[in-house]
SEFIZA-3560 file (N, C-alpha, C; in Angstrom, 3 decimals):
REM SEFIZA-3560
<numar><xx>67.101</xx><yy>-109.311</yy><zz>31.606</zz><atom>N</atom></numar>
<numar><xx>67.074</xx><yy>-108.930</yy><zz>30.108</zz><atom>CA</atom></numar>
<numar><xx>66.144</xx><yy>-110.026</yy><zz>29.447</zz><atom>C</atom></numar>
<numar><xx>65.398</xx><yy>-109.885</yy><zz>28.466</zz><atom>N</atom></numar>
<numar><xx>64.603</xx><yy>-110.921</yy><zz>27.946</zz><atom>CA</atom></numar>
<numar><xx>65.553</xx><yy>-111.327</yy><zz>26.765</zz><atom>C</atom></numar>
<numar><xx>65.290</xx><yy>-112.627</yy><zz>26.385</zz><atom>N</atom></numar>
<numar><xx>66.045</xx><yy>-113.452</yy><zz>25.303</zz><atom>CA</atom></numar>
<numar><xx>65.540</xx><yy>-113.569</yy><zz>24.093</zz><atom>C</atom></numar>
<numar><xx>64.370</xx><yy>-112.962</yy><zz>23.762</zz><atom>N</atom></numar>
<numar><xx>64.178</xx><yy>-113.017</yy><zz>22.106</zz><atom>CA</atom></numar>
<numar><xx>64.185</xx><yy>-111.496</yy><zz>21.544</zz><atom>C</atom></numar>
<numar><xx>64.372</xx><yy>-111.391</yy><zz>20.325</zz><atom>N</atom></numar>
<numar><xx>64.786</xx><yy>-110.324</yy><zz>19.595</zz><atom>CA</atom></numar>
<numar><xx>63.589</xx><yy>-109.126</yy><zz>19.677</zz><atom>C</atom></numar>
<numar><xx>62.311</xx><yy>-109.736</yy><zz>19.695</zz><atom>N</atom></numar>
<numar><xx>61.206</xx><yy>-108.734</yy><zz>19.680</zz><atom>CA</atom></numar>
<numar><xx>61.265</xx><yy>-107.995</yy><zz>20.980</zz><atom>C</atom></numar>
<numar><xx>61.372</xx><yy>-108.869</yy><zz>22.226</zz><atom>N</atom></numar>
<numar><xx>61.331</xx><yy>-108.347</yy><zz>23.413</zz><atom>CA</atom></numar>
<numar><xx>62.738</xx><yy>-107.425</yy><zz>23.819</zz><atom>C</atom></numar>
<numar><xx>63.701</xx><yy>-107.739</yy><zz>23.141</zz><atom>N</atom></numar>
<numar><xx>64.790</xx><yy>-106.743</yy><zz>23.116</zz><atom>CA</atom></numar>
<numar><xx>64.543</xx><yy>-105.438</yy><zz>22.512</zz><atom>C</atom></numar>
<numar><xx>63.905</xx><yy>-105.539</yy><zz>21.188</zz><atom>N</atom></numar>
<numar><xx>63.766</xx><yy>-104.359</yy><zz>20.698</zz><atom>CA</atom></numar>
<numar><xx>62.745</xx><yy>-103.437</yy><zz>21.415</zz><atom>C</atom></numar>
<numar><xx>61.715</xx><yy>-103.999</yy><zz>22.037</zz><atom>N</atom></numar>
<numar><xx>60.745</xx><yy>-103.365</yy><zz>22.973</zz><atom>CA</atom></numar>
<numar><xx>61.347</xx><yy>-102.571</yy><zz>23.952</zz><atom>C</atom></numar>
<numar><xx>62.328</xx><yy>-103.490</yy><zz>24.683</zz><atom>N</atom></numar>
<numar><xx>63.171</xx><yy>-102.735</yy><zz>25.742</zz><atom>CA</atom></numar>
<numar><xx>63.998</xx><yy>-101.547</yy><zz>25.332</zz><atom>C</atom></numar>
<numar><xx>64.743</xx><yy>-101.867</yy><zz>24.076</zz><atom>N</atom></numar>
<numar><xx>65.382</xx><yy>-100.634</yy><zz>23.462</zz><atom>CA</atom></numar>
<numar><xx>64.597</xx><yy>-99.375</yy><zz>23.125</zz><atom>C</atom></numar>
<numar><xx>63.445</xx><yy>-99.603</yy><zz>22.652</zz><atom>N</atom></numar>
<numar><xx>62.491</xx><yy>-98.548</yy><zz>22.513</zz><atom>CA</atom></numar>
<numar><xx>62.413</xx><yy>-97.662</yy><zz>23.835</zz><atom>C</atom></numar>
<numar><xx>62.034</xx><yy>-98.300</yy><zz>25.006</zz><atom>N</atom></numar>
<numar><xx>61.819</xx><yy>-97.701</yy><zz>26.267</zz><atom>CA</atom></numar>
<numar><xx>63.302</xx><yy>-97.011</yy><zz>26.560</zz><atom>C</atom></numar>
<numar><xx>64.396</xx><yy>-97.681</yy><zz>26.587</zz><atom>N</atom></numar>
<numar><xx>65.610</xx><yy>-97.217</yy><zz>26.973</zz><atom>CA</atom></numar>
<numar><xx>65.932</xx><yy>-95.920</yy><zz>26.037</zz><atom>C</atom></numar>
<numar><xx>65.737</xx><yy>-96.011</yy><zz>24.722</zz><atom>N</atom></numar>
<numar><xx>66.199</xx><yy>-94.870</yy><zz>23.859</zz><atom>CA</atom></numar>
<numar><xx>65.272</xx><yy>-93.562</yy><zz>24.191</zz><atom>C</atom></numar>
<numar><xx>63.938</xx><yy>-93.932</yy><zz>24.585</zz><atom>N</atom></numar>
<numar><xx>62.978</xx><yy>-92.822</yy><zz>24.817</zz><atom>CA</atom></numar>
<numar><xx>63.330</xx><yy>-92.115</yy><zz>26.276</zz><atom>C</atom></numar>
<numar><xx>63.708</xx><yy>-93.036</yy><zz>27.204</zz><atom>N</atom></numar>
<numar><xx>63.823</xx><yy>-92.397</yy><zz>28.606</zz><atom>CA</atom></numar>
<numar><xx>65.506</xx><yy>-91.737</yy><zz>28.528</zz><atom>C</atom></numar>
<numar><xx>66.361</xx><yy>-92.435</yy><zz>27.983</zz><atom>N</atom></numar>
<numar><xx>67.804</xx><yy>-92.068</yy><zz>28.028</zz><atom>CA</atom></numar>
<numar><xx>67.961</xx><yy>-90.537</yy><zz>27.048</zz><atom>C</atom></numar>
<numar><xx>67.508</xx><yy>-91.023</yy><zz>25.819</zz><atom>N</atom></numar>
<numar><xx>67.770</xx><yy>-90.018</yy><zz>24.767</zz><atom>CA</atom></numar>
<numar><xx>66.658</xx><yy>-89.121</yy><zz>24.185</zz><atom>C</atom></numar>
<numar><xx>65.591</xx><yy>-89.266</yy><zz>24.863</zz><atom>N</atom></numar>
<numar><xx>64.393</xx><yy>-88.573</yy><zz>24.396</zz><atom>CA</atom></numar>
<numar><xx>63.958</xx><yy>-88.876</yy><zz>23.005</zz><atom>C</atom></numar>
<numar><xx>64.450</xx><yy>-90.221</yy><zz>22.245</zz><atom>N</atom></numar>
<numar><xx>64.056</xx><yy>-90.570</yy><zz>21.186</zz><atom>CA</atom></numar>
<numar><xx>62.366</xx><yy>-90.907</yy><zz>21.004</zz><atom>C</atom></numar>
<numar><xx>61.900</xx><yy>-90.685</yy><zz>20.070</zz><atom>N</atom></numar>
<numar><xx>60.558</xx><yy>-91.184</yy><zz>19.744</zz><atom>CA</atom></numar>
<numar><xx>60.712</xx><yy>-92.708</yy><zz>19.718</zz><atom>C</atom></numar>
<numar><xx>59.869</xx><yy>-93.367</yy><zz>20.383</zz><atom>N</atom></numar>
<numar><xx>59.864</xx><yy>-94.760</yy><zz>20.339</zz><atom>CA</atom></numar>
<numar><xx>59.563</xx><yy>-95.529</yy><zz>18.798</zz><atom>C</atom></numar>
<numar><xx>58.792</xx><yy>-94.714</yy><zz>18.159</zz><atom>N</atom></numar>
<numar><xx>58.366</xx><yy>-95.205</yy><zz>16.977</zz><atom>CA</atom></numar>
<numar><xx>59.512</xx><yy>-95.072</yy><zz>15.868</zz><atom>C</atom></numar>
<numar><xx>60.529</xx><yy>-94.179</yy><zz>16.292</zz><atom>N</atom></numar>
<numar><xx>61.758</xx><yy>-94.046</yy><zz>15.256</zz><atom>CA</atom></numar>
<numar><xx>62.774</xx><yy>-95.212</yy><zz>15.745</zz><atom>C</atom></numar>
<numar><xx>62.732</xx><yy>-95.902</yy><zz>16.906</zz><atom>N</atom></numar>
<numar><xx>63.549</xx><yy>-96.923</yy><zz>17.163</zz><atom>CA</atom></numar>
<numar><xx>63.116</xx><yy>-98.239</yy><zz>16.450</zz><atom>C</atom></numar>
<numar><xx>63.524</xx><yy>-98.385</yy><zz>15.173</zz><atom>N</atom></numar>
<numar><xx>63.281</xx><yy>-99.504</yy><zz>14.275</zz><atom>CA</atom></numar>
<numar><xx>64.666</xx><yy>-100.210</yy><zz>13.970</zz><atom>C</atom></numar>
<numar><xx>64.444</xx><yy>-101.428</yy><zz>13.535</zz><atom>N</atom></numar>
<numar><xx>65.885</xx><yy>-102.122</yy><zz>13.404</zz><atom>CA</atom></numar>
<numar><xx>66.677</xx><yy>-101.500</yy><zz>12.304</zz><atom>C</atom></numar>
<numar><xx>66.193</xx><yy>-100.905</yy><zz>11.220</zz><atom>N</atom></numar>
<numar><xx>67.043</xx><yy>-100.368</yy><zz>10.410</zz><atom>CA</atom></numar>
<numar><xx>67.530</xx><yy>-98.851</yy><zz>10.717</zz><atom>C</atom></numar>
<numar><xx>67.064</xx><yy>-98.276</yy><zz>11.710</zz><atom>N</atom></numar>
<numar><xx>67.391</xx><yy>-96.964</yy><zz>12.145</zz><atom>CA</atom></numar>
<numar><xx>68.896</xx><yy>-96.961</yy><zz>12.490</zz><atom>C</atom></numar>
<numar><xx>69.461</xx><yy>-95.821</yy><zz>11.980</zz><atom>N</atom></numar>
<numar><xx>71.171</xx><yy>-95.544</yy><zz>12.202</zz><atom>CA</atom></numar>
<numar><xx>71.108</xx><yy>-94.725</yy><zz>13.542</zz><atom>C</atom></numar>
<numar><xx>71.962</xx><yy>-95.527</yy><zz>14.322</zz><atom>N</atom></numar>
<numar><xx>71.994</xx><yy>-94.773</yy><zz>15.740</zz><atom>CA</atom></numar>
<numar><xx>72.343</xx><yy>-93.431</yy><zz>15.652</zz><atom>C</atom></numar>
<numar><xx>73.567</xx><yy>-93.162</yy><zz>14.806</zz><atom>N</atom></numar>
<numar><xx>74.046</xx><yy>-91.867</yy><zz>14.729</zz><atom>CA</atom></numar>
<numar><xx>73.494</xx><yy>-90.816</yy><zz>13.716</zz><atom>C</atom></numar>
<numar><xx>72.822</xx><yy>-91.296</yy><zz>12.751</zz><atom>N</atom></numar>
<numar><xx>72.277</xx><yy>-90.505</yy><zz>11.594</zz><atom>CA</atom></numar>
<numar><xx>70.859</xx><yy>-90.281</yy><zz>12.029</zz><atom>C</atom></numar>
<numar><xx>70.041</xx><yy>-91.330</yy><zz>12.391</zz><atom>N</atom></numar>
<numar><xx>68.484</xx><yy>-91.330</yy><zz>12.466</zz><atom>CA</atom></numar>
<numar><xx>68.280</xx><yy>-90.995</yy><zz>13.955</zz><atom>C</atom></numar>
<numar><xx>68.906</xx><yy>-91.544</yy><zz>14.967</zz><atom>N</atom></numar>
<numar><xx>68.644</xx><yy>-91.192</yy><zz>16.452</zz><atom>CA</atom></numar>
<numar><xx>69.450</xx><yy>-90.261</yy><zz>17.114</zz><atom>C</atom></numar>
<numar><xx>70.382</xx><yy>-89.776</yy><zz>16.365</zz><atom>N</atom></numar>
<numar><xx>71.450</xx><yy>-88.542</yy><zz>16.813</zz><atom>CA</atom></numar>
<numar><xx>72.082</xx><yy>-89.014</yy><zz>18.176</zz><atom>C</atom></numar>
<numar><xx>72.508</xx><yy>-90.412</yy><zz>18.268</zz><atom>N</atom></numar>
<numar><xx>73.203</xx><yy>-90.790</yy><zz>19.250</zz><atom>CA</atom></numar>
<numar><xx>74.749</xx><yy>-90.452</yy><zz>18.860</zz><atom>C</atom></numar>
<numar><xx>75.288</xx><yy>-90.052</yy><zz>19.930</zz><atom>N</atom></numar>
<numar><xx>76.851</xx><yy>-89.644</yy><zz>19.749</zz><atom>CA</atom></numar>
<numar><xx>77.641</xx><yy>-90.722</yy><zz>20.554</zz><atom>C</atom></numar>
<numar><xx>78.962</xx><yy>-90.517</yy><zz>20.489</zz><atom>N</atom></numar>
<numar><xx>79.876</xx><yy>-91.579</yy><zz>21.221</zz><atom>CA</atom></numar>
<numar><xx>79.707</xx><yy>-91.611</yy><zz>22.794</zz><atom>C</atom></numar>
<numar><xx>79.475</xx><yy>-90.625</yy><zz>23.440</zz><atom>N</atom></numar>
<numar><xx>79.098</xx><yy>-90.540</yy><zz>24.674</zz><atom>CA</atom></numar>
<numar><xx>77.775</xx><yy>-91.248</yy><zz>25.144</zz><atom>C</atom></numar>
<numar><xx>76.838</xx><yy>-90.844</yy><zz>24.214</zz><atom>N</atom></numar>
<numar><xx>75.507</xx><yy>-91.666</yy><zz>24.376</zz><atom>CA</atom></numar>
<numar><xx>75.810</xx><yy>-93.401</yy><zz>24.228</zz><atom>C</atom></numar>
<numar><xx>76.615</xx><yy>-93.520</yy><zz>23.303</zz><atom>N</atom></numar>
<numar><xx>76.917</xx><yy>-95.027</yy><zz>23.083</zz><atom>CA</atom></numar>
<numar><xx>77.476</xx><yy>-95.715</yy><zz>24.313</zz><atom>C</atom></numar>
<numar><xx>78.522</xx><yy>-94.847</yy><zz>24.800</zz><atom>N</atom></numar>
<numar><xx>79.108</xx><yy>-95.489</yy><zz>26.105</zz><atom>CA</atom></numar>
<numar><xx>77.784</xx><yy>-95.649</yy><zz>27.394</zz><atom>C</atom></numar>
<numar><xx>76.957</xx><yy>-94.709</yy><zz>27.342</zz><atom>N</atom></numar>
<numar><xx>76.017</xx><yy>-94.743</yy><zz>28.251</zz><atom>CA</atom></numar>
<numar><xx>75.008</xx><yy>-95.711</yy><zz>27.999</zz><atom>C</atom></numar>
<numar><xx>74.886</xx><yy>-96.109</yy><zz>26.600</zz><atom>N</atom></numar>
<numar><xx>73.923</xx><yy>-97.255</yy><zz>26.341</zz><atom>CA</atom></numar>
<numar><xx>74.468</xx><yy>-98.469</yy><zz>26.554</zz><atom>C</atom></numar>
<numar><xx>75.791</xx><yy>-98.684</yy><zz>26.309</zz><atom>N</atom></numar>
<numar><xx>76.318</xx><yy>-99.946</yy><zz>26.626</zz><atom>CA</atom></numar>
<numar><xx>76.486</xx><yy>-100.208</yy><zz>28.161</zz><atom>C</atom></numar>
<numar><xx>76.525</xx><yy>-99.124</yy><zz>29.095</zz><atom>N</atom></numar>
<numar><xx>76.628</xx><yy>-99.275</yy><zz>30.524</zz><atom>CA</atom></numar>
<numar><xx>75.107</xx><yy>-99.911</yy><zz>30.911</zz><atom>C</atom></numar>
<numar><xx>74.129</xx><yy>-99.215</yy><zz>30.297</zz><atom>N</atom></numar>
<numar><xx>72.804</xx><yy>-99.454</yy><zz>30.631</zz><atom>CA</atom></numar>
<numar><xx>72.523</xx><yy>-100.983</yy><zz>30.133</zz><atom>C</atom></numar>
<numar><xx>72.967</xx><yy>-101.313</yy><zz>28.925</zz><atom>N</atom></numar>
<numar><xx>72.663</xx><yy>-102.799</yy><zz>28.592</zz><atom>CA</atom></numar>
<numar><xx>73.550</xx><yy>-103.816</yy><zz>29.414</zz><atom>C</atom></numar>
<numar><xx>74.451</xx><yy>-103.213</yy><zz>30.019</zz><atom>N</atom></numar>
<numar><xx>75.297</xx><yy>-104.212</yy><zz>30.902</zz><atom>CA</atom></numar>
<numar><xx>74.426</xx><yy>-104.221</yy><zz>32.237</zz><atom>C</atom></numar>
<numar><xx>73.886</xx><yy>-103.318</yy><zz>32.772</zz><atom>N</atom></numar>
<numar><xx>73.260</xx><yy>-103.358</yy><zz>34.033</zz><atom>CA</atom></numar>
<numar><xx>72.074</xx><yy>-104.230</yy><zz>33.559</zz><atom>C</atom></numar>
<numar><xx>71.172</xx><yy>-104.127</yy><zz>32.571</zz><atom>N</atom></numar>
<numar><xx>70.097</xx><yy>-104.808</yy><zz>32.233</zz><atom>CA</atom></numar>
<numar><xx>70.408</xx><yy>-106.370</yy><zz>32.179</zz><atom>C</atom></numar>
<numar><xx>71.272</xx><yy>-106.622</yy><zz>31.399</zz><atom>N</atom></numar>
<numar><xx>71.710</xx><yy>-108.036</yy><zz>31.023</zz><atom>CA</atom></numar>
<numar><xx>72.366</xx><yy>-108.736</yy><zz>32.131</zz><atom>C</atom></numar>
<numar><xx>73.208</xx><yy>-107.941</yy><zz>33.082</zz><atom>N</atom></numar>
<numar><xx>73.829</xx><yy>-108.594</yy><zz>33.892</zz><atom>CA</atom></numar>
<numar><xx>75.121</xx><yy>-109.297</yy><zz>33.621</zz><atom>C</atom></numar>
<numar><xx>75.544</xx><yy>-109.020</yy><zz>32.263</zz><atom>N</atom></numar>
<numar><xx>76.570</xx><yy>-109.547</yy><zz>31.689</zz><atom>CA</atom></numar>
<numar><xx>77.680</xx><yy>-108.400</yy><zz>31.342</zz><atom>C</atom></numar>
<numar><xx>78.877</xx><yy>-108.671</yy><zz>31.332</zz><atom>N</atom></numar>
<numar><xx>79.848</xx><yy>-107.735</yy><zz>30.960</zz><atom>CA</atom></numar>
<numar><xx>79.981</xx><yy>-107.677</yy><zz>29.402</zz><atom>C</atom></numar>
<numar><xx>79.980</xx><yy>-106.540</yy><zz>28.922</zz><atom>N</atom></numar>
<numar><xx>79.824</xx><yy>-106.194</yy><zz>27.491</zz><atom>CA</atom></numar>
<numar><xx>81.433</xx><yy>-105.688</yy><zz>26.930</zz><atom>C</atom></numar>
<numar><xx>81.917</xx><yy>-106.537</yy><zz>26.243</zz><atom>N</atom></numar>
<numar><xx>83.192</xx><yy>-106.072</yy><zz>25.773</zz><atom>CA</atom></numar>
<numar><xx>82.971</xx><yy>-105.029</yy><zz>24.538</zz><atom>C</atom></numar>
<numar><xx>83.861</xx><yy>-103.896</yy><zz>24.706</zz><atom>N</atom></numar>
<numar><xx>83.648</xx><yy>-102.924</yy><zz>23.784</zz><atom>CA</atom></numar>
<numar><xx>83.857</xx><yy>-103.264</yy><zz>22.332</zz><atom>C</atom></numar>
<numar><xx>84.609</xx><yy>-104.353</yy><zz>22.039</zz><atom>N</atom></numar>
<numar><xx>84.865</xx><yy>-104.821</yy><zz>20.742</zz><atom>CA</atom></numar>
<numar><xx>83.403</xx><yy>-105.363</yy><zz>20.193</zz><atom>C</atom></numar>
<numar><xx>82.644</xx><yy>-105.787</yy><zz>21.039</zz><atom>N</atom></numar>
<numar><xx>81.281</xx><yy>-106.331</yy><zz>20.580</zz><atom>CA</atom></numar>
<numar><xx>80.460</xx><yy>-105.251</yy><zz>19.922</zz><atom>C</atom></numar>
<numar><xx>80.745</xx><yy>-103.945</yy><zz>20.387</zz><atom>N</atom></numar>
<numar><xx>79.799</xx><yy>-102.803</yy><zz>19.876</zz><atom>CA</atom></numar>
<numar><xx>80.627</xx><yy>-101.822</yy><zz>19.001</zz><atom>C</atom></numar>
<numar><xx>81.791</xx><yy>-102.253</yy><zz>18.587</zz><atom>N</atom></numar>
<numar><xx>82.303</xx><yy>-101.374</yy><zz>17.758</zz><atom>CA</atom></numar>
<numar><xx>81.959</xx><yy>-101.330</yy><zz>16.275</zz><atom>C</atom></numar>
<numar><xx>81.369</xx><yy>-102.515</yy><zz>15.834</zz><atom>N</atom></numar>
<numar><xx>80.742</xx><yy>-102.468</yy><zz>14.430</zz><atom>CA</atom></numar>
<numar><xx>79.195</xx><yy>-102.146</yy><zz>14.430</zz><atom>C</atom></numar>
<numar><xx>78.516</xx><yy>-101.881</yy><zz>15.642</zz><atom>N</atom></numar>
<numar><xx>77.227</xx><yy>-101.455</yy><zz>15.701</zz><atom>CA</atom></numar>
<numar><xx>76.804</xx><yy>-100.381</yy><zz>15.163</zz><atom>C</atom></numar>
<numar><xx>75.936</xx><yy>-100.114</yy><zz>14.171</zz><atom>N</atom></numar>
<numar><xx>75.618</xx><yy>-98.937</yy><zz>13.494</zz><atom>CA</atom></numar>
<numar><xx>74.002</xx><yy>-98.670</yy><zz>13.393</zz><atom>C</atom></numar>
<numar><xx>73.286</xx><yy>-99.863</yy><zz>13.717</zz><atom>N</atom></numar>
<numar><xx>71.730</xx><yy>-99.605</yy><zz>13.538</zz><atom>CA</atom></numar>
<numar><xx>71.249</xx><yy>-100.238</yy><zz>14.905</zz><atom>C</atom></numar>
<numar><xx>69.777</xx><yy>-100.049</yy><zz>15.076</zz><atom>N</atom></numar>
<numar><xx>69.103</xx><yy>-100.491</yy><zz>16.066</zz><atom>CA</atom></numar>
<numar><xx>69.104</xx><yy>-102.084</yy><zz>16.049</zz><atom>C</atom></numar>
<numar><xx>69.027</xx><yy>-102.655</yy><zz>14.847</zz><atom>N</atom></numar>
<numar><xx>69.091</xx><yy>-103.970</yy><zz>14.686</zz><atom>CA</atom></numar>
<numar><xx>70.468</xx><yy>-104.825</yy><zz>14.879</zz><atom>C</atom></numar>
<numar><xx>71.495</xx><yy>-104.018</yy><zz>14.731</zz><atom>N</atom></numar>
<numar><xx>72.920</xx><yy>-104.470</yy><zz>15.115</zz><atom>CA</atom></numar>
<numar><xx>72.900</xx><yy>-104.571</yy><zz>16.660</zz><atom>C</atom></numar>
<numar><xx>72.326</xx><yy>-103.638</yy><zz>17.428</zz><atom>N</atom></numar>
<numar><xx>72.304</xx><yy>-103.712</yy><zz>18.899</zz><atom>CA</atom></numar>
<numar><xx>71.260</xx><yy>-104.739</yy><zz>19.250</zz><atom>C</atom></numar>
<numar><xx>70.279</xx><yy>-105.152</yy><zz>18.733</zz><atom>N</atom></numar>
<numar><xx>69.308</xx><yy>-106.226</yy><zz>18.921</zz><atom>CA</atom></numar>
<numar><xx>70.234</xx><yy>-107.327</yy><zz>18.903</zz><atom>C</atom></numar>
<numar><xx>70.870</xx><yy>-107.514</yy><zz>17.795</zz><atom>N</atom></numar>
<numar><xx>71.757</xx><yy>-108.727</yy><zz>17.436</zz><atom>CA</atom></numar>
<numar><xx>72.805</xx><yy>-109.167</yy><zz>18.553</zz><atom>C</atom></numar>
<numar><xx>73.388</xx><yy>-107.900</yy><zz>18.869</zz><atom>N</atom></numar>
<numar><xx>74.477</xx><yy>-108.111</yy><zz>19.848</zz><atom>CA</atom></numar>
<numar><xx>74.027</xx><yy>-108.325</yy><zz>21.239</zz><atom>C</atom></numar>
<numar><xx>73.017</xx><yy>-107.651</yy><zz>21.644</zz><atom>N</atom></numar>
<numar><xx>72.342</xx><yy>-108.222</yy><zz>22.994</zz><atom>CA</atom></numar>
<numar><xx>71.870</xx><yy>-109.520</yy><zz>23.031</zz><atom>C</atom></numar>
<numar><xx>71.092</xx><yy>-109.967</yy><zz>21.820</zz><atom>N</atom></numar>
<numar><xx>70.650</xx><yy>-111.272</yy><zz>21.722</zz><atom>CA</atom></numar>
<numar><xx>71.722</xx><yy>-112.205</yy><zz>21.858</zz><atom>C</atom></numar>
<numar><xx>72.826</xx><yy>-112.163</yy><zz>21.224</zz><atom>N</atom></numar>
<numar><xx>74.093</xx><yy>-113.025</yy><zz>21.120</zz><atom>CA</atom></numar>
<numar><xx>74.711</xx><yy>-113.109</yy><zz>22.581</zz><atom>C</atom></numar>
<numar><xx>74.720</xx><yy>-111.813</yy><zz>23.390</zz><atom>N</atom></numar>
<numar><xx>75.211</xx><yy>-111.662</yy><zz>24.592</zz><atom>CA</atom></numar>
<numar><xx>74.318</xx><yy>-112.553</yy><zz>25.789</zz><atom>C</atom></numar>
<numar><xx>73.258</xx><yy>-112.167</yy><zz>25.769</zz><atom>N</atom></numar>
<numar><xx>72.258</xx><yy>-112.933</yy><zz>26.652</zz><atom>CA</atom></numar>
<numar><xx>71.967</xx><yy>-114.346</yy><zz>26.426</zz><atom>C</atom></numar>
<numar><xx>72.159</xx><yy>-114.696</yy><zz>25.211</zz><atom>N</atom></numar>
<numar><xx>72.120</xx><yy>-116.312</yy><zz>24.917</zz><atom>CA</atom></numar>
<numar><xx>73.351</xx><yy>-116.961</yy><zz>24.708</zz><atom>C</atom></numar>
<numar><xx>74.367</xx><yy>-116.423</yy><zz>25.218</zz><atom>N</atom></numar>
<numar><xx>75.626</xx><yy>-117.063</yy><zz>25.179</zz><atom>CA</atom></numar>
<numar><xx>76.258</xx><yy>-117.390</yy><zz>23.904</zz><atom>C</atom></numar>
<numar><xx>75.973</xx><yy>-116.531</yy><zz>22.884</zz><atom>N</atom></numar>
<numar><xx>76.501</xx><yy>-116.674</yy><zz>21.533</zz><atom>CA</atom></numar>
<numar><xx>77.882</xx><yy>-116.022</yy><zz>21.277</zz><atom>C</atom></numar>
//
């Protein structure tokens, strides 16, 4: 997994396109996961599992409870891979 925010966003665009058939152009920092990208709770669990595989780190569910936007995901992944 990459360590800077822009690279994480680029990776997320690919993940959303592959896993959820989302338009990569719609995967922007202020996009709401549930309203703009039609991600449901099952999709969110799948996303966390995918991020765990990519990062090689265990992701605590509490870390993602407040995640609502793509930007929130970027920040959470950034903190995770950079040990914050």
